[in-house]
PDB file as gemmi writes it, atoms N, CA and C in Angstrom:
CRYST1    1.000    1.000    1.000  90.00  90.00  90.00 P 1                      
ATOM      1  N   MET A   1     -18.225  72.627  88.827  1.00  0.00           N  
ATOM      2  CA  MET A   1     -17.167  72.747  87.849  1.00  0.00           C  
ATOM      3  C   MET A   1     -17.408  71.753  86.718  1.00  0.00           C  
ATOM      4  N   ASN A   2     -17.364  72.227  85.497  1.00  0.00           N  
ATOM      5  CA  ASN A   2     -17.569  71.362  84.345  1.00  0.00           C  
ATOM      6  C   ASN A   2     -16.313  70.557  84.048  1.00  0.00           C  
ATOM      7  N   ILE A   3     -16.547  69.331  83.595  1.00  0.00           N  
ATOM      8  CA  ILE A   3     -15.439  68.485  83.148  1.00  0.00           C  
ATOM      9  C   ILE A   3     -15.758  68.003  81.740  1.00  0.00           C  
ATOM     10  N   ASP A   4     -14.732  67.747  80.962  1.00  0.00           N  
ATOM     11  CA  ASP A   4     -14.987  67.306  79.596  1.00  0.00           C  
ATOM     12  C   ASP A   4     -15.361  65.827  79.573  1.00  0.00           C  
ATOM     13  N   LEU A   5     -15.845  65.404  78.430  1.00  0.00           N  
ATOM     14  CA  LEU A   5     -16.363  64.045  78.281  1.00  0.00           C  
ATOM     15  C   LEU A   5     -15.312  62.994  78.605  1.00  0.00           C  
ATOM     16  N   GLU A   6     -14.113  63.149  78.087  1.00  0.00           N  
ATOM     17  CA  GLU A   6     -13.069  62.147  78.325  1.00  0.00           C  
ATOM     18  C   GLU A   6     -12.726  62.048  79.809  1.00  0.00           C  
ATOM     19  N   GLU A   7     -12.661  63.190  80.486  1.00  0.00           N  
ATOM     20  CA  GLU A   7     -12.384  63.191  81.924  1.00  0.00           C  
ATOM     21  C   GLU A   7     -13.520  62.511  82.679  1.00  0.00           C  
ATOM     22  N   PHE A   8     -14.762  62.785  82.274  1.00  0.00           N  
ATOM     23  CA  PHE A   8     -15.913  62.138  82.906  1.00  0.00           C  
ATOM     24  C   PHE A   8     -15.824  60.622  82.760  1.00  0.00           C  
ATOM     25  N   LEU A   9     -15.567  60.159  81.548  1.00  0.00           N  
ATOM     26  CA  LEU A   9     -15.483  58.720  81.300  1.00  0.00           C  
ATOM     27  C   LEU A   9     -14.358  58.098  82.116  1.00  0.00           C  
ATOM     28  N   SER A  10     -13.237  58.788  82.211  1.00  0.00           N  
ATOM     29  CA  SER A  10     -12.110  58.294  82.996  1.00  0.00           C  
ATOM     30  C   SER A  10     -12.458  58.222  84.481  1.00  0.00           C  
ATOM     31  N   GLN A  11     -13.047  59.290  85.010  1.00  0.00           N  
ATOM     32  CA  GLN A  11     -13.384  59.327  86.436  1.00  0.00           C  
ATOM     33  C   GLN A  11     -14.480  58.332  86.797  1.00  0.00           C  
ATOM     34  N   SER A  12     -15.493  58.219  85.943  1.00  0.00           N  
ATOM     35  CA  SER A  12     -16.642  57.372  86.277  1.00  0.00           C  
ATOM     36  C   SER A  12     -16.398  55.900  85.974  1.00  0.00           C  
ATOM     37  N   GLY A  13     -15.476  55.626  85.057  1.00  0.00           N  
ATOM     38  CA  GLY A  13     -15.190  54.244  84.698  1.00  0.00           C  
ATOM     39  C   GLY A  13     -16.240  53.601  83.812  1.00  0.00           C  
ATOM     40  N   ILE A  14     -17.081  54.418  83.181  1.00  0.00           N  
ATOM     41  CA  ILE A  14     -18.080  53.851  82.276  1.00  0.00           C  
ATOM     42  C   ILE A  14     -17.683  54.136  80.834  1.00  0.00           C  
ATOM     43  N   ARG A  15     -18.282  53.379  79.924  1.00  0.00           N  
ATOM     44  CA  ARG A  15     -17.997  53.556  78.503  1.00  0.00           C  
ATOM     45  C   ARG A  15     -18.898  54.640  77.924  1.00  0.00           C  
ATOM     46  N   ARG A  16     -18.472  55.195  76.819  1.00  0.00           N  
ATOM     47  CA  ARG A  16     -19.236  56.241  76.130  1.00  0.00           C  
ATOM     48  C   ARG A  16     -20.648  55.743  75.777  1.00  0.00           C  
ATOM     49  N   GLU A  17     -20.753  54.507  75.318  1.00  0.00           N  
ATOM     50  CA  GLU A  17     -22.051  53.946  74.949  1.00  0.00           C  
ATOM     51  C   GLU A  17     -22.971  53.857  76.163  1.00  0.00           C  
ATOM     52  N   THR A  18     -22.397  53.483  77.294  1.00  0.00           N  
ATOM     53  CA  THR A  18     -23.172  53.399  78.533  1.00  0.00           C  
ATOM     54  C   THR A  18     -23.671  54.777  78.927  1.00  0.00           C  
ATOM     55  N   LEU A  19     -22.810  55.776  78.827  1.00  0.00           N  
ATOM     56  CA  LEU A  19     -23.216  57.144  79.150  1.00  0.00           C  
ATOM     57  C   LEU A  19     -24.368  57.583  78.252  1.00  0.00           C  
ATOM     58  N   THR A  20     -24.289  57.270  76.979  1.00  0.00           N  
ATOM     59  CA  THR A  20     -25.361  57.640  76.052  1.00  0.00           C  
ATOM     60  C   THR A  20     -26.688  57.034  76.489  1.00  0.00           C  
ATOM     61  N   VAL A  21     -26.674  55.770  76.869  1.00  0.00           N  
ATOM     62  CA  VAL A  21     -27.897  55.107  77.336  1.00  0.00           C  
ATOM     63  C   VAL A  21     -28.401  55.759  78.614  1.00  0.00           C  
ATOM     64  N   TRP A  22     -27.503  56.030  79.543  1.00  0.00           N  
ATOM     65  CA  TRP A  22     -27.909  56.627  80.820  1.00  0.00           C  
ATOM     66  C   TRP A  22     -28.469  58.027  80.627  1.00  0.00           C  
ATOM     67  N   ILE A  23     -27.935  58.767  79.663  1.00  0.00           N  
ATOM     68  CA  ILE A  23     -28.491  60.090  79.360  1.00  0.00           C  
ATOM     69  C   ILE A  23     -29.884  59.931  78.763  1.00  0.00           C  
ATOM     70  N   GLU A  24     -30.060  58.960  77.864  1.00  0.00           N  
ATOM     71  CA  GLU A  24     -31.379  58.712  77.275  1.00  0.00           C  
ATOM     72  C   GLU A  24     -32.401  58.331  78.337  1.00  0.00           C  
ATOM     73  N   LYS A  25     -31.976  57.600  79.356  1.00  0.00           N  
ATOM     74  CA  LYS A  25     -32.866  57.193  80.445  1.00  0.00           C  
ATOM     75  C   LYS A  25     -33.037  58.299  81.492  1.00  0.00           C  
ATOM     76  N   ALA A  26     -32.307  59.408  81.322  1.00  0.00           N  
ATOM     77  CA  ALA A  26     -32.308  60.549  82.254  1.00  0.00           C  
ATOM     78  C   ALA A  26     -31.731  60.168  83.612  1.00  0.00           C  
ATOM     79  N   TRP A  27     -30.856  59.174  83.644  1.00  0.00           N  
ATOM     80  CA  TRP A  27     -30.149  58.829  84.878  1.00  0.00           C  
ATOM     81  C   TRP A  27     -29.007  59.811  85.099  1.00  0.00           C  
ATOM     82  N   ILE A  28     -28.438  60.297  84.019  1.00  0.00           N  
ATOM     83  CA  ILE A  28     -27.440  61.360  84.034  1.00  0.00           C  
ATOM     84  C   ILE A  28     -28.060  62.486  83.210  1.00  0.00           C  
ATOM     85  N   THR A  29     -28.094  63.692  83.775  1.00  0.00           N  
ATOM     86  CA  THR A  29     -28.771  64.797  83.087  1.00  0.00           C  
ATOM     87  C   THR A  29     -27.834  66.000  82.951  1.00  0.00           C  
ATOM     88  N   PRO A  30     -26.877  65.891  82.041  1.00  0.00           N  
ATOM     89  CA  PRO A  30     -25.927  66.992  81.878  1.00  0.00           C  
ATOM     90  C   PRO A  30     -26.582  68.199  81.211  1.00  0.00           C  
ATOM     91  N   ALA A  31     -25.966  69.345  81.429  1.00  0.00           N  
ATOM     92  CA  ALA A  31     -26.378  70.538  80.691  1.00  0.00           C  
ATOM     93  C   ALA A  31     -25.902  70.364  79.252  1.00  0.00           C  
ATOM     94  N   ARG A  32     -26.617  70.987  78.336  1.00  0.00           N  
ATOM     95  CA  ARG A  32     -26.242  70.877  76.924  1.00  0.00           C  
ATOM     96  C   ARG A  32     -26.070  72.267  76.328  1.00  0.00           C  
ATOM     97  N   THR A  33     -25.076  72.375  75.483  1.00  0.00           N  
ATOM     98  CA  THR A  33     -24.910  73.581  74.678  1.00  0.00           C  
ATOM     99  C   THR A  33     -25.148  73.169  73.232  1.00  0.00           C  
ATOM    100  N   ALA A  34     -25.055  74.112  72.341  1.00  0.00           N  
ATOM    101  CA  ALA A  34     -25.278  73.800  70.928  1.00  0.00           C  
ATOM    102  C   ALA A  34     -24.285  72.773  70.405  1.00  0.00           C  
ATOM    103  N   SER A  35     -23.089  72.769  70.972  1.00  0.00           N  
ATOM    104  CA  SER A  35     -22.047  71.908  70.413  1.00  0.00           C  
ATOM    105  C   SER A  35     -21.625  70.741  71.296  1.00  0.00           C  
ATOM    106  N   ARG A  36     -22.043  70.742  72.581  1.00  0.00           N  
ATOM    107  CA  ARG A  36     -21.542  69.657  73.438  1.00  0.00           C  
ATOM    108  C   ARG A  36     -22.405  69.457  74.674  1.00  0.00           C  
ATOM    109  N   VAL A  37     -22.077  68.377  75.362  1.00  0.00           N  
ATOM    110  CA  VAL A  37     -22.700  68.038  76.638  1.00  0.00           C  
ATOM    111  C   VAL A  37     -21.754  68.510  77.735  1.00  0.00           C  
ATOM    112  N   GLU A  38     -22.292  69.173  78.765  1.00  0.00           N  
ATOM    113  CA  GLU A  38     -21.463  69.666  79.863  1.00  0.00           C  
ATOM    114  C   GLU A  38     -21.723  68.828  81.108  1.00  0.00           C  
ATOM    115  N   LEU A  39     -20.690  68.122  81.545  1.00  0.00           N  
ATOM    116  CA  LEU A  39     -20.781  67.232  82.695  1.00  0.00           C  
ATOM    117  C   LEU A  39     -20.079  67.850  83.893  1.00  0.00           C  
ATOM    118  N   THR A  40     -20.504  67.433  85.096  1.00  0.00           N  
ATOM    119  CA  THR A  40     -19.937  67.969  86.331  1.00  0.00           C  
ATOM    120  C   THR A  40     -19.541  66.825  87.260  1.00  0.00           C  
ATOM    121  N   GLU A  41     -18.926  67.195  88.369  1.00  0.00           N  
ATOM    122  CA  GLU A  41     -18.580  66.212  89.399  1.00  0.00           C  
ATOM    123  C   GLU A  41     -19.843  65.543  89.950  1.00  0.00           C  
ATOM    124  N   ILE A  42     -20.944  66.266  89.980  1.00  0.00           N  
ATOM    125  CA  ILE A  42     -22.212  65.677  90.433  1.00  0.00           C  
ATOM    126  C   ILE A  42     -22.620  64.550  89.494  1.00  0.00           C  
ATOM    127  N   ASP A  43     -22.423  64.750  88.193  1.00  0.00           N  
ATOM    128  CA  ASP A  43     -22.731  63.693  87.225  1.00  0.00           C  
ATOM    129  C   ASP A  43     -21.844  62.474  87.444  1.00  0.00           C  
ATOM    130  N   VAL A  44     -20.583  62.699  87.802  1.00  0.00           N  
ATOM    131  CA  VAL A  44     -19.676  61.583  88.102  1.00  0.00           C  
ATOM    132  C   VAL A  44     -20.198  60.815  89.313  1.00  0.00           C  
ATOM    133  N   ALA A  45     -20.588  61.531  90.363  1.00  0.00           N  
ATOM    134  CA  ALA A  45     -21.107  60.873  91.563  1.00  0.00           C  
ATOM    135  C   ALA A  45     -22.368  60.083  91.243  1.00  0.00           C  
ATOM    136  N   ARG A  46     -23.221  60.643  90.401  1.00  0.00           N  
ATOM    137  CA  ARG A  46     -24.453  59.949  90.019  1.00  0.00           C  
ATOM    138  C   ARG A  46     -24.127  58.696  89.199  1.00  0.00           C  
ATOM    139  N   ALA A  47     -23.116  58.779  88.350  1.00  0.00           N  
ATOM    140  CA  ALA A  47     -22.699  57.606  87.578  1.00  0.00           C  
ATOM    141  C   ALA A  47     -22.202  56.500  88.504  1.00  0.00           C  
ATOM    142  N   TYR A  48     -21.420  56.880  89.525  1.00  0.00           N  
ATOM    143  CA  TYR A  48     -20.989  55.891  90.523  1.00  0.00           C  
ATOM    144  C   TYR A  48     -22.198  55.233  91.183  1.00  0.00           C  
ATOM    145  N   LEU A  49     -23.180  56.040  91.544  1.00  0.00           N  
ATOM    146  CA  LEU A  49     -24.374  55.513  92.198  1.00  0.00           C  
ATOM    147  C   LEU A  49     -25.109  54.533  91.288  1.00  0.00           C  
ATOM    148  N   VAL A  50     -25.328  54.921  90.041  1.00  0.00           N  
ATOM    149  CA  VAL A  50     -26.028  54.038  89.097  1.00  0.00           C  
ATOM    150  C   VAL A  50     -25.252  52.741  88.923  1.00  0.00           C  
ATOM    151  N   ARG A  51     -23.944  52.856  88.761  1.00  0.00           N  
ATOM    152  CA  ARG A  51     -23.112  51.655  88.592  1.00  0.00           C  
ATOM    153  C   ARG A  51     -23.180  50.760  89.824  1.00  0.00           C  
ATOM    154  N   ASP A  52     -23.110  51.358  91.015  1.00  0.00           N  
ATOM    155  CA  ASP A  52     -23.193  50.575  92.248  1.00  0.00           C  
ATOM    156  C   ASP A  52     -24.549  49.898  92.392  1.00  0.00           C  
ATOM    157  N   LEU A  53     -25.612  50.639  92.100  1.00  0.00           N  
ATOM    158  CA  LEU A  53     -26.952  50.044  92.192  1.00  0.00           C  
ATOM    159  C   LEU A  53     -27.081  48.859  91.247  1.00  0.00           C  
ATOM    160  N   SER A  54     -26.603  49.032  90.035  1.00  0.00           N  
ATOM    161  CA  SER A  54     -26.734  47.991  89.023  1.00  0.00           C  
ATOM    162  C   SER A  54     -25.769  46.828  89.250  1.00  0.00           C  
ATOM    163  N   ASP A  55     -24.495  47.137  89.326  1.00  0.00           N  
ATOM    164  CA  ASP A  55     -23.479  46.086  89.353  1.00  0.00           C  
ATOM    165  C   ASP A  55     -23.314  45.441  90.723  1.00  0.00           C  
ATOM    166  N   ASP A  56     -23.228  46.250  91.763  1.00  0.00           N  
ATOM    167  CA  ASP A  56     -22.954  45.715  93.099  1.00  0.00           C  
ATOM    168  C   ASP A  56     -24.201  45.198  93.804  1.00  0.00           C  
ATOM    169  N   LEU A  57     -25.315  45.905  93.620  1.00  0.00           N  
ATOM    170  CA  LEU A  57     -26.535  45.535  94.345  1.00  0.00           C  
ATOM    171  C   LEU A  57     -27.543  44.776  93.492  1.00  0.00           C  
ATOM    172  N   GLY A  58     -27.314  44.709  92.187  1.00  0.00           N  
ATOM    173  CA  GLY A  58     -28.200  43.956  91.310  1.00  0.00           C  
ATOM    174  C   GLY A  58     -29.567  44.585  91.103  1.00  0.00           C  
ATOM    175  N   VAL A  59     -29.665  45.896  91.283  1.00  0.00           N  
ATOM    176  CA  VAL A  59     -30.940  46.589  91.099  1.00  0.00           C  
ATOM    177  C   VAL A  59     -31.231  46.665  89.601  1.00  0.00           C  
ATOM    178  N   ASN A  60     -32.476  46.350  89.214  1.00  0.00           N  
ATOM    179  CA  ASN A  60     -32.837  46.402  87.800  1.00  0.00           C  
ATOM    180  C   ASN A  60     -33.135  47.839  87.374  1.00  0.00           C  
ATOM    181  N   GLU A  61     -33.387  48.042  86.078  1.00  0.00           N  
ATOM    182  CA  GLU A  61     -33.580  49.393  85.549  1.00  0.00           C  
ATOM    183  C   GLU A  61     -34.742  50.122  86.209  1.00  0.00           C  
ATOM    184  N   GLU A  62     -35.844  49.421  86.432  1.00  0.00           N  
ATOM    185  CA  GLU A  62     -36.991  50.059  87.077  1.00  0.00           C  
ATOM    186  C   GLU A  62     -36.641  50.491  88.495  1.00  0.00           C  
ATOM    187  N   GLY A  63     -35.875  49.671  89.189  1.00  0.00           N  
ATOM    188  CA  GLY A  63     -35.444  50.006  90.539  1.00  0.00           C  
ATOM    189  C   GLY A  63     -34.507  51.200  90.557  1.00  0.00           C  
ATOM    190  N   ILE A  64     -33.632  51.281  89.557  1.00  0.00           N  
ATOM    191  CA  ILE A  64     -32.736  52.432  89.458  1.00  0.00           C  
ATOM    192  C   ILE A  64     -33.552  53.697  89.214  1.00  0.00           C  
ATOM    193  N   ASP A  65     -34.554  53.605  88.327  1.00  0.00           N  
ATOM    194  CA  ASP A  65     -35.432  54.759  88.091  1.00  0.00           C  
ATOM    195  C   ASP A  65     -36.061  55.244  89.391  1.00  0.00           C  
ATOM    196  N   VAL A  66     -36.593  54.316  90.167  1.00  0.00           N  
ATOM    197  CA  VAL A  66     -37.251  54.669  91.430  1.00  0.00           C  
ATOM    198  C   VAL A  66     -36.247  55.275  92.405  1.00  0.00           C  
ATOM    199  N   ALA A  67     -35.098  54.634  92.559  1.00  0.00           N  
ATOM    200  CA  ALA A  67     -34.087  55.123  93.504  1.00  0.00           C  
ATOM    201  C   ALA A  67     -33.631  56.536  93.145  1.00  0.00           C  
ATOM    202  N   LEU A  68     -33.353  56.777  91.875  1.00  0.00           N  
ATOM    203  CA  LEU A  68     -32.900  58.106  91.462  1.00  0.00           C  
ATOM    204  C   LEU A  68     -33.994  59.147  91.646  1.00  0.00           C  
ATOM    205  N   HIS A  69     -35.234  58.769  91.342  1.00  0.00           N  
ATOM    206  CA  HIS A  69     -36.355  59.695  91.536  1.00  0.00           C  
ATOM    207  C   HIS A  69     -36.491  60.070  93.010  1.00  0.00           C  
ATOM    208  N   LEU A  70     -36.394  59.094  93.890  1.00  0.00           N  
ATOM    209  CA  LEU A  70     -36.502  59.373  95.327  1.00  0.00           C  
ATOM    210  C   LEU A  70     -35.338  60.234  95.817  1.00  0.00           C  
ATOM    211  N   ILE A  71     -34.146  59.948  95.350  1.00  0.00           N  
ATOM    212  CA  ILE A  71     -32.985  60.759  95.737  1.00  0.00           C  
ATOM    213  C   ILE A  71     -33.159  62.194  95.256  1.00  0.00           C  
ATOM    214  N   ASP A  72     -33.637  62.367  94.026  1.00  0.00           N  
ATOM    215  CA  ASP A  72     -33.871  63.719  93.508  1.00  0.00           C  
ATOM    216  C   ASP A  72     -34.922  64.451  94.337  1.00  0.00           C  
ATOM    217  N   GLN A  73     -35.969  63.734  94.757  1.00  0.00           N  
ATOM    218  CA  GLN A  73     -36.990  64.349  95.606  1.00  0.00           C  
ATOM    219  C   GLN A  73     -36.397  64.779  96.943  1.00  0.00           C  
ATOM    220  N   ILE A  74     -35.579  63.934  97.529  1.00  0.00           N  
ATOM    221  CA  ILE A  74     -34.952  64.266  98.812  1.00  0.00           C  
ATOM    222  C   ILE A  74     -34.103  65.528  98.675  1.00  0.00           C  
ATOM    223  N   HIS A  75     -33.298  65.604  97.626  1.00  0.00           N  
ATOM    224  CA  HIS A  75     -32.454  66.788  97.424  1.00  0.00           C  
ATOM    225  C   HIS A  75     -33.305  68.036  97.196  1.00  0.00           C  
ATOM    226  N   GLY A  76     -34.388  67.893  96.447  1.00  0.00           N  
ATOM    227  CA  GLY A  76     -35.283  69.028  96.231  1.00  0.00           C  
ATOM    228  C   GLY A  76     -35.915  69.502  97.526  1.00  0.00           C  
ATOM    229  N   LEU A  77     -36.324  68.563  98.363  1.00  0.00           N  
ATOM    230  CA  LEU A  77     -36.916  68.927  99.653  1.00  0.00           C  
ATOM    231  C   LEU A  77     -35.892  69.583 100.568  1.00  0.00           C  
ATOM    232  N   ARG A  78     -34.664  69.118 100.534  1.00  0.00           N  
ATOM    233  CA  ARG A  78     -33.613  69.740 101.351  1.00  0.00           C  
ATOM    234  C   ARG A  78     -33.377  71.184 100.925  1.00  0.00           C  
ATOM    235  N   ARG A  79     -33.366  71.431  99.605  1.00  0.00           N  
ATOM    236  CA  ARG A  79     -33.205  72.813  99.122  1.00  0.00           C  
ATOM    237  C   ARG A  79     -34.382  73.677  99.556  1.00  0.00           C  
ATOM    238  N   LEU A  80     -35.592  73.134  99.464  1.00  0.00           N  
ATOM    239  CA  LEU A  80     -36.786  73.868  99.878  1.00  0.00           C  
ATOM    240  C   LEU A  80     -36.743  74.189 101.366  1.00  0.00           C  
ATOM    241  N   LEU A  81     -36.368  73.220 102.179  1.00  0.00           N  
ATOM    242  CA  LEU A  81     -36.271  73.460 103.623  1.00  0.00           C  
ATOM    243  C   LEU A  81     -35.225  74.520 103.945  1.00  0.00           C  
ATOM    244  N   ALA A  82     -34.111  74.490 103.258  1.00  0.00           N  
ATOM    245  CA  ALA A  82     -33.072  75.499 103.488  1.00  0.00           C  
ATOM    246  C   ALA A  82     -33.590  76.888 103.125  1.00  0.00           C  
ATOM    247  N   ARG A  83     -34.308  76.974 102.016  1.00  0.00           N  
ATOM    248  CA  ARG A  83     -34.872  78.267 101.609  1.00  0.00           C  
ATOM    249  C   ARG A  83     -35.900  78.750 102.624  1.00  0.00           C  
ATOM    250  N   LEU A  84     -36.776  77.856 103.072  1.00  0.00           N  
ATOM    251  CA  LEU A  84     -37.788  78.224 104.063  1.00  0.00           C  
ATOM    252  C   LEU A  84     -37.153  78.633 105.381  1.00  0.00           C  
ATOM    253  N   ARG A  85     -36.113  77.919 105.775  1.00  0.00           N  
ATOM    254  CA  ARG A  85     -35.393  78.276 107.001  1.00  0.00           C  
ATOM    255  C   ARG A  85     -34.831  79.686 106.896  1.00  0.00           C  
ATOM    256  N   GLY A  86     -34.284  80.002 105.746  1.00  0.00           N  
ATOM    257  CA  GLY A  86     -33.748  81.341 105.518  1.00  0.00           C  
ATOM    258  C   GLY A  86     -34.832  82.404 105.564  1.00  0.00           C  
ATOM    259  N   GLU A  87     -35.990  82.111 104.993  1.00  0.00           N  
ATOM    260  CA  GLU A  87     -37.091  83.073 105.018  1.00  0.00           C  
ATOM    261  C   GLU A  87     -37.619  83.275 106.431  1.00  0.00           C  
ATOM    262  N   ILE A  88     -37.688  82.210 107.197  1.00  0.00           N  
ATOM    263  CA  ILE A  88     -38.167  82.312 108.579  1.00  0.00           C  
ATOM    264  C   ILE A  88     -37.210  83.153 109.410  1.00  0.00           C  
ATOM    265  N   LYS A  89     -35.916  82.979 109.170  1.00  0.00           N  
ATOM    266  CA  LYS A  89     -34.910  83.746 109.912  1.00  0.00           C  
ATOM    267  C   LYS A  89     -34.802  85.179 109.404  1.00  0.00           C  
ATOM    268  N   GLY A  90     -35.481  85.480 108.309  1.00  0.00           N  
ATOM    269  CA  GLY A  90     -35.454  86.832 107.769  1.00  0.00           C  
ATOM    270  C   GLY A  90     -34.259  87.141 106.906  1.00  0.00           C  
ATOM    271  N   GLU A  91     -33.650  86.130 106.367  1.00  0.00           N  
ATOM    272  CA  GLU A  91     -32.464  86.337 105.517  1.00  0.00           C  
ATOM    273  C   GLU A  91     -32.864  86.740 104.126  1.00  0.00           C  
TER     274      GLU A  91                                                      
END                                                                             
């Protein structure tokens, strides 16, 4: 479900400038239309994760890059395994 920018900022607790930087770093990767950025609850969860890694755990930017890359790989592998499981079962 898409949420608007103001709702995203309210839910995530980050500033607009911070979101812009995180989008530039590809830490948050919203869908884009010609006129706006489309954010989701997944983007909110990812913002919480980035904030926790940075603020609570003291992870630096390079560490955040690595952590997010590994998490994305894990999710991709889970989707692949689910698809393969379905093919094996003949679905």
